[in-house]
RODO-2510 file (C-alpha; in nm, 4 decimals, decimal comma):
residues 227
     n   res          X          Y          Z
     1     m    -0,8661    -1,0156    -2,0030
     2     k    -0,9143    -0,6743    -1,8412
     3     r    -0,5949    -0,5082    -1,7243
     4     a    -0,5338    -0,3258    -1,3973
     5     v    -0,2420    -0,1411    -1,2435
     6     v    -0,1959    -0,2399    -0,8789
     7     l     0,0086    -0,0292    -0,6384
     8     l     0,2266    -0,2777    -0,4517
     9     s     0,4279    -0,1586    -0,1529
    10     g     0,5241    -0,4990    -0,0163
    11     g     0,2950    -0,4740     0,2853
    12     l     0,0013    -0,6958     0,3722
    13     d    -0,2630    -0,4499     0,2473
    14     s    -0,1176    -0,4146    -0,1012
    15     a    -0,0522    -0,7911    -0,1237
    16     t    -0,4194    -0,8495    -0,0441
    17     v    -0,5254    -0,5992    -0,3090
    18     l    -0,3095    -0,7688    -0,5717
    19     a    -0,4695    -1,1038    -0,4866
    20     l    -0,8168    -0,9456    -0,4987
    21     s    -0,7540    -0,7928    -0,8401
    22     r    -0,6506    -1,1319    -0,9729
    23     a    -0,9536    -1,3002    -0,8127
    24     q    -1,1764    -1,0465    -0,9890
    25     g    -1,0387    -1,1546    -1,3257
    26     f    -0,7885    -0,8774    -1,3950
    27     g    -0,4539    -0,9177    -1,5573
    28     s    -0,2601    -0,7295    -1,2898
    29     y     0,0412    -0,5061    -1,3477
    30     a     0,2165    -0,4301    -1,0193
    31     l     0,3839    -0,0947    -0,9567
    32     s     0,6201    -0,0267    -0,6668
    33     f     0,8338     0,2744    -0,5751
    34     r     1,1858     0,3181    -0,4483
    35     y     1,1372     0,6707    -0,3203
    36     g     1,4124     0,7105    -0,0624
    37     q     1,2184     0,5366     0,2131
    38     r     1,4208     0,4208     0,5128
    39     h     1,2345     0,0881     0,5027
    40     e     1,3447     0,0081     0,1469
    41     r     1,3394    -0,3592     0,2402
    42     e     0,9737    -0,3497     0,1379
    43     i     1,0852    -0,3501    -0,2282
    44     a     1,2293    -0,7006    -0,1965
    45     a     0,9018    -0,8088    -0,0369
    46     a     0,7064    -0,6559    -0,3253
    47     e     0,9147    -0,8494    -0,5774
    48     k     0,8387    -1,1790    -0,3996
    49     i     0,4692    -1,0981    -0,3736
    50     a     0,4395    -1,0006    -0,7404
    51     r     0,5928    -1,3332    -0,8458
    52     s     0,3904    -1,5382    -0,5987
    53     l     0,0555    -1,3809    -0,6858
    54     g     0,1002    -1,3908    -1,0603
    55     a     0,1413    -1,0265    -1,1574
    56     r     0,1790    -1,0040    -1,5335
    57     e     0,4540    -0,7501    -1,4886
    58     h     0,6160    -0,5739    -1,1953
    59     r     0,7821    -0,2374    -1,2377
    60     i     0,9733    -0,0391    -0,9764
    61     a     0,9690     0,3366    -1,0311
    62     e     1,2769     0,5201    -0,9078
    63     i     1,1819     0,8558    -0,7564
    64     d     1,3386     1,0424    -0,4656
    65     l     1,1033     1,2108    -0,2217
    66     r     1,4002     1,2890     0,0019
    67     v     1,4443     1,5992    -0,2119
    68     f     1,1501     1,7430    -0,0168
    69     g     1,1755     1,5549     0,3113
    70     g     0,8932     1,6384     0,5476
    71     s     0,8535     1,2811     0,6742
    72     a     1,0337     1,0590     0,9216
    73     l     1,0342     0,7959     0,6459
    74     t     1,2374     1,0084     0,4035
    75     a     1,4426     1,2318     0,6349
    76     p     1,6274     1,1936     0,9648
    77     g     1,3935     1,1734     1,2592
    78     e     1,2546     0,9373     1,5175
    79     i     0,9874     0,6878     1,4246
    80     p     0,7062     0,6901     1,6845
    81     t     0,6955     0,3700     1,8892
    82     g     0,4762     0,2061     2,1490
    83     r     0,1664     0,4137     2,0755
    84     s    -0,1904     0,2936     2,1179
    85     v    -0,4357     0,3042     1,8271
    86     a    -0,6136     0,5912     2,0045
    87     q    -0,2881     0,7864     2,0219
    88     m    -0,2154     0,7156     1,6552
    89     a    -0,5509     0,8619     1,5525
    90     q    -0,5017     1,1910     1,7364
    91     e    -0,3043     1,3656     1,4637
    92     i    -0,1353     1,3161     1,1291
    93     p     0,1880     1,1352     1,2224
    94     v     0,5472     1,2247     1,1340
    95     t     0,5534     0,9125     0,9138
    96     y     0,3071     1,0773     0,6731
    97     v     0,4901     1,1339     0,3422
    98     p     0,3611     1,4542     0,1790
    99     a     0,1352     1,3774    -0,1191
   100     r     0,2674     1,0211    -0,1466
   101     n    -0,0535     0,8509    -0,2588
   102     t    -0,1274     1,1360    -0,4989
   103     i     0,2154     1,0870    -0,6555
   104     f     0,1862     0,7069    -0,6639
   105     l    -0,1613     0,7148    -0,8165
   106     s    -0,0415     0,9631    -1,0787
   107     y     0,2305     0,7219    -1,1875
   108     a    -0,0237     0,4382    -1,1908
   109     l    -0,2541     0,6537    -1,4019
   110     a     0,0203     0,7189    -1,6570
   111     w     0,0984     0,3480    -1,6882
   112     a    -0,2714     0,2633    -1,7107
   113     e    -0,3087     0,4947    -2,0104
   114     v    -0,0137     0,3334    -2,1858
   115     l    -0,1082    -0,0334    -2,1257
   116     p    -0,4053     0,0473    -2,1737
   117     a    -0,5945    -0,0336    -1,8532
   118     s    -0,9134     0,1184    -1,7170
   119     d    -0,8627     0,0131    -1,3558
   120     i    -0,6191     0,1003    -1,0766
   121     f    -0,6067    -0,0746    -0,7392
   122     i    -0,4704     0,0784    -0,4174
   123     g    -0,4568    -0,0683    -0,0667
   124     a    -0,5729     0,2453     0,1158
   125     n    -0,7478     0,1757     0,4451
   126     a    -0,9354     0,4192     0,6683
   127     v    -1,0697     0,1990     0,9485
   128     d    -0,8039     0,0817     1,1931
   129     y    -0,6023     0,3994     1,1512
   130     s    -0,7309     0,7124     0,9814
   131     g    -0,4312     0,9377     1,0439
   132     y    -0,3308     0,9656     0,6782
   133     p    -0,5385     1,2136     0,4746
   134     d    -0,4634     1,0337     0,1478
   135     c    -0,6216     0,7087     0,2697
   136     r    -0,9742     0,8469     0,2952
   137     p    -1,2667     0,7633     0,0625
   138     e    -1,3019     1,1345    -0,0214
   139     f    -0,9480     1,1388    -0,1580
   140     i    -1,0018     0,8289    -0,3724
   141     s    -1,3216     0,9760    -0,5201
   142     a    -1,1555     1,3103    -0,5892
   143     f    -0,8571     1,1465    -0,7599
   144     q    -1,0819     0,9400    -0,9836
   145     e    -1,2720     1,2523    -1,0874
   146     m    -0,9440     1,4297    -1,1623
   147     a    -0,8124     1,1284    -1,3556
   148     n    -1,1097     1,1323    -1,5880
   149     l    -1,0778     1,5046    -1,6488
   150     a    -0,7022     1,5120    -1,7039
   151     t    -0,6311     1,2141    -1,9288
   152     r    -0,6815     1,1326    -2,2930
   153     a    -0,8514     0,8082    -2,1914
   154     g    -1,1010     0,9908    -1,9730
   155     v    -1,1795     1,2594    -2,2290
   156     e    -1,2326     0,9970    -2,4992
   157     g    -1,4823     0,8112    -2,2819
   158     n    -1,2552     0,5329    -2,1577
   159     g    -1,2726     0,6355    -1,7941
   160     i    -1,0390     0,5166    -1,5209
   161     t    -1,1818     0,3496    -1,2092
   162     i    -0,9835     0,3673    -0,8845
   163     h    -1,0498     0,0628    -0,6660
   164     a    -0,9811     0,0798    -0,2924
   165     p    -1,1422    -0,2481    -0,1829
   166     l    -0,9911    -0,2435     0,1677
   167     i    -1,0857     0,1095     0,2593
   168     a    -1,3719     0,0147     0,4935
   169     m    -1,2208    -0,3087     0,6282
   170     s    -1,0475    -0,3644     0,9605
   171     k    -0,6944    -0,5036     0,9551
   172     a    -0,8298    -0,8349     1,0869
   173     e    -1,0830    -0,8501     0,8030
   174     i    -0,8092    -0,7755     0,5508
   175     i    -0,5955    -1,0577     0,6876
   176     q    -0,8867    -1,3018     0,6826
   177     q    -0,9667    -1,2014     0,3245
   178     g    -0,6063    -1,2499     0,2206
   179     l    -0,5768    -1,5901     0,3841
   180     s    -0,8916    -1,7013     0,2019
   181     l    -0,7146    -1,6039    -0,1214
   182     g    -0,4082    -1,8095    -0,0303
   183     i    -0,1659    -1,5264     0,0468
   184     d     0,1519    -1,6198     0,2324
   185     y     0,1884    -1,3187     0,4610
   186     s     0,5398    -1,4256     0,5590
   187     m     0,6505    -1,2591     0,2332
   188     t     0,5157    -0,9188     0,3355
   189     h     0,6957    -0,6357     0,5121
   190     s     0,5171    -0,3641     0,7095
   191     c     0,7753    -0,2199     0,9511
   192     y     0,8801     0,1459     0,9260
   193     d     1,2081     0,0928     1,1100
   194     p     1,3473    -0,2585     1,0568
   195     t     1,6732    -0,3749     1,2139
   196     v     1,9921    -0,4030     1,0078
   197     d     1,9093    -0,7732     0,9765
   198     g     1,5679    -0,6906     0,8335
   199     l     1,3612    -0,7850     1,1370
   200     a     1,0418    -0,5909     1,2011
   201     c     1,0814    -0,3687     1,5077
   202     g     0,7463    -0,4685     1,6592
   203     v     0,6847    -0,1266     1,8163
   204     c     0,6323     0,1281     1,5343
   205     d     0,2762     0,2256     1,4405
   206     s     0,2739    -0,0024     1,1381
   207     c     0,3971    -0,3064     1,3337
   208     q     0,1489    -0,2379     1,6136
   209     l    -0,1445    -0,2251     1,3729
   210     r    -0,0280    -0,5360     1,1933
   211     l     0,0086    -0,7314     1,5185
   212     k    -0,3317    -0,6092     1,6377
   213     g    -0,4864    -0,7290     1,3116
   214     f    -0,3390    -1,0769     1,3416
   215     r    -0,4475    -1,1035     1,7058
   216     e    -0,8039    -1,0046     1,6172
   217     a    -0,8036    -1,2418     1,3206
   218     g    -0,7011    -1,5238     1,5553
   219     v    -0,3940    -1,6073     1,3471
   220     a    -0,0251    -1,5932     1,4295
   221     d     0,1762    -1,3342     1,2375
   222     p     0,4258    -1,5405     1,0331
   223     i     0,7076    -1,2820     1,0242
   224     p     0,9828    -1,2550     1,2893
   225     y     1,0078    -0,9500     1,5161
   226     a     1,3011    -0,7988     1,6995
   227     v     1,0918    -0,7606     2,0168
***
């Protein structure tokens, strides 16, 4: 069976990507990160998802992006709330974590070489919300080119393919795809600023986009919200 490394944050996008990789016949190796994020609760969600969706192995890399800061997710600062999708798309938000997907993909690339695996899956999406520069198709293409120039596997002709199967899908389409694959979205966590009890806030950008996706998909969101 072909092997693939799947970046698994614990959110609905990455859960869908893990299910897709399995449906495409890959033996999937899930990789999550404890990077100093204020919403670390997503790690527990990732562990549940990896077990539920049959990941062959799930590793959690311990890195600390708080050493640089530069994001409301890794340093003190207010999380934007109550914004419309149009407002979200106006500028790169304070929740952008500098170079995060570049760092995560680099770790995935290292593990892929060791396994060995020729495929990496990431849940990047550029449709509903394009505020993050490292969620664009141009970035994915550029990283794949770099990966095949900078690795032993690439130089020896065993190139790495970066899969971003959700990149051109709306959140509603992603949810519908996931439900068709049998995903239990009650296991997922998307909120940037959960309560001390672990409830999703319902008003941060990530919660707003998630709720919009479920509304447009015509399905109730199965997780509880504080508001």
